[in-house]
MIGU-125198 format. One record per residue: x, z, y of N, C-alpha, C in turn. Coordinates in steps of 0.1 Angstrom, whole numbers, padded with zeros to 4 digits, always signed. Each point is the difference from the previous one (the first is absolute). Layout:
BEGIN
XZYXZYXZY ...
***
This chain:
BEGIN
+0009+0001-0012-0009+0000+0013+0009-0001+0012 +0009+0008-0001+0010+0000+0012+0007-0014+0002 +0004-0005-0010+0005-0014+0002-0009-0011+0006 -0013+0002-0005-0010-0010+0005-0003+0002+0015 -0004+0014+0003-0002+0003+0013+0011-0003+0009 +0013+0001-0006+0012-0004+0009+0001-0013+0005 -0007-0009-0009-0001-0015+0005-0008+0001+0013 -0012+0008+0000-0008-0001+0013+0009+0006+0012 +0010+0010-0003+0007+0003+0010+0009-0010+0005 +0006-0008-0008+0009-0011+0002-0008-0009+0009 -0011-0003-0003-0009-0009+0010-0002+0006+0011 -0005+0012+0002-0003+0007+0011+0012+0002+0010 +0010+0006-0005+0013+0002+0008+0006-0014+0004 +0001-0009-0008+0005-0013+0003-0008-0008+0012 -0014+0003-0002-0008-0006+0010+0001+0007+0015 +0003+0012-0001+0002+0007+0012+0013-0001+0006 +0010+0000-0008+0015+0000+0006+0007-0013-0002 -0006-0008-0009+0006-0013-0004+0008+0002-0013 +0001-0010-0007+0006+0000-0014+0016-0003+0002 +0003-0009+0010+0014-0004+0000+0008+0011+0008 +0010+0004-0006+0010+0010+0005-0004+0013-0004 -0012+0003-0006-0005+0012-0005-0001+0001-0014 +0008-0007-0008-0002+0001-0014+0004+0012-0007 +0010+0008+0006+0003+0012-0007-0010+0011+0003 -0005-0001+0013-0011+0010+0004-0013-0002-0010 -0002-0013-0001-0013-0003-0007+0003+0004-0015 +0011-0002-0005+0003+0003-0014-0001+0015-0003 +0006+0007+0010+0000+0015+0000-0015+0005+0001 -0008-0007+0007-0014+0004+0001-0006-0001-0013 +0002-0011-0006-0006-0003-0013+0004+0009-0011 +0014+0003+0000+0006+0010-0009-0006+0013+0003 -0003+0005+0012-0005+0013+0002-0014+0001-0006 -0008-0010-0001-0013+0000-0006+0002+0000-0016 +0010-0006-0005+0003+0000-0015+0005+0015-0002 +0009+0006+0005+0002+0014-0001-0012+0009+0002 -0009-0002+0009-0012+0007+0003-0008+0000-0013 -0002-0012-0006-0009-0002-0012+0007+0008-0012 +0014-0002+0000+0007+0008-0012-0002+0015+0002 +0001+0006+0011-0002+0014+0002-0013+0004-0003 -0010-0007+0005-0013+0003-0002-0004-0001-0015 +0006-0009-0007-0001-0001-0014+0004+0014-0008 +0012+0003+0004+0007+0011-0006-0009+0014+0003 -0006+0000+0012-0008+0011+0005-0015+0000-0007 -0001-0009-0009-0014-0002-0005-0008+0013-0006 +0009+0011-0005-0005+0010-0006-0001+0013+0010 +0004-0003+0013+0000+0009+0011-0016+0003+0004 -0004+0010-0004-0014+0004+0004-0001+0009+0012 -0007-0004+0010-0003+0008+0011-0012+0007+0002 -0011-0007-0006-0013+0004-0001-0004-0001-0016 -0001+0014-0006-0003-0001-0014-0013-0004-0004 -0001-0007-0011-0013-0004-0005-0001-0015-0003 -0003-0005-0011+0001-0012-0003-0011-0010+0009 -0009+0007+0005-0011-0008+0009+0007-0001+0014 +0011+0006+0003+0006-0001+0012+0012-0010+0002 +0000-0010-0009+0012-0009-0001+0000-0008+0011 -0009-0005+0008+0000-0008+0010+0007+0008+0012 -0007+0011+0003+0005+0009+0010+0015+0004-0001 +0002+0004-0013+0014+0003-0003+0010-0012+0002 -0004-0012-0005+0009-0011+0002+0002-0005+0014 -0012+0000+0008+0001-0003+0014+0009+0010+0009 -0001+0013-0003+0008+0010+0006+0015-0001-0003 +0002-0002-0014+0015-0002-0004+0005-0012+0005 -0008-0012+0000+0005-0012+0005+0004+0001+0015 -0008+0006+0008+0001+0002+0015+0013+0009+0001 +0002+0011-0006+0012+0008+0002+0013-0007-0004 +0000-0008-0011+0011-0008-0006+0002-0012+0009 -0010-0006+0005+0001-0011+0009+0006+0004+0013 -0004+0011+0005+0008+0005+0013+0014+0003-0003 +0002+0007-0011+0014+0004-0003+0010-0013-0002 -0006-0009-0006+0009-0012-0004+0002-0009+0012 -0011-0002+0007-0001-0011+0011+0007+0007+0012 +0001+0011+0000+0008+0007+0013+0015-0003-0001 +0005-0002-0013+0013-0003-0001+0004-0014+0007 -0007-0010-0002+0002-0013+0006-0003+0002+0016 -0010+0009+0005-0004+0002+0013+0013+0005+0008 +0007+0012-0008+0011+0005+0007+0012-0008+0002 +0002-0011-0011+0010-0010+0002-0002-0008+0012 -0012-0004+0004-0003-0008+0010-0003+0006+0013 +0003+0013+0001-0002+0007+0013-0015+0002+0004 -0008+0000-0011-0014-0001+0002-0006-0014+0009 +0007-0011+0000-0002-0011+0007-0012-0009-0007 -0002+0004-0012-0010-0009-0007-0011+0010-0005 -0008+0004+0010-0010+0010-0005-0013-0007-0008 -0003-0013+0002-0010-0006-0008+0005+0000-0015 +0013-0001-0004+0005+0001-0014-0002+0014-0005 +0002+0009+0009-0002+0015-0005-0014+0002-0004 -0009-0004+0009-0015+0002-0004-0003-0008-0013 +0004-0011+0000-0001-0007-0012+0005+0006-0012 +0010+0005+0001+0008+0008-0012-0009+0011-0004 -0007+0008+0010-0008+0011-0003-0011-0005-0008 -0006-0010+0005-0013-0005-0006+0005-0006-0013 +0010-0007-0002+0005-0005-0014+0002+0011-0010 +0005+0011+0005+0001+0010-0008-0012+0006-0007 -0010+0001+0007-0013+0002-0005-0007-0010-0008 +0002-0013+0003-0006-0011-0008+0008+0000-0014 +0013+0001+0001+0009+0002-0013-0006+0010-0009 -0002+0012+0005-0003+0010-0009-0013-0001-0005 -0010-0003+0008-0014-0001-0004-0001-0012-0010 +0005-0010+0002-0001-0011-0010+0007+0003-0013 +0013+0004+0000+0005+0003-0012-0006+0012-0008 -0004+0009+0008-0007+0012-0007-0013-0005-0006 -0008-0007+0007-0012-0008-0007+0002-0005-0011 +0011-0009-0003+0004-0008-0010+0003+0008-0011 +0008+0012+0002+0005+0010-0010-0012+0008-0005 -0009+0004+0008-0012+0006-0004-0010-0007-0008 +0000-0014+0002-0009-0008-0006+0003-0001-0016 +0013+0003-0005+0004-0003-0013-0009+0011-0008 
***
């Protein structure tokens, strides 16, 4: 999920700042989303709200926390000059966790 959403980051960031001359930054943005997906995947058993019926709330809050944590790393390296990417990372954290948790619970 992180790699797929990272493609949307490539399109968004490239559209805002341009693709040419920003290849390393855009690659770093994509990689940040891949790392976010991996960390969220490893945290799959981290329960914040007990109860099987609370999987949606649990995954949304967990994704929000981890999305903020991971995307802030790239925001710091840019001196917080790309705020839209930070917000996208927070939202992507929630999306990644909710979708992957849904499919895991579906089994």
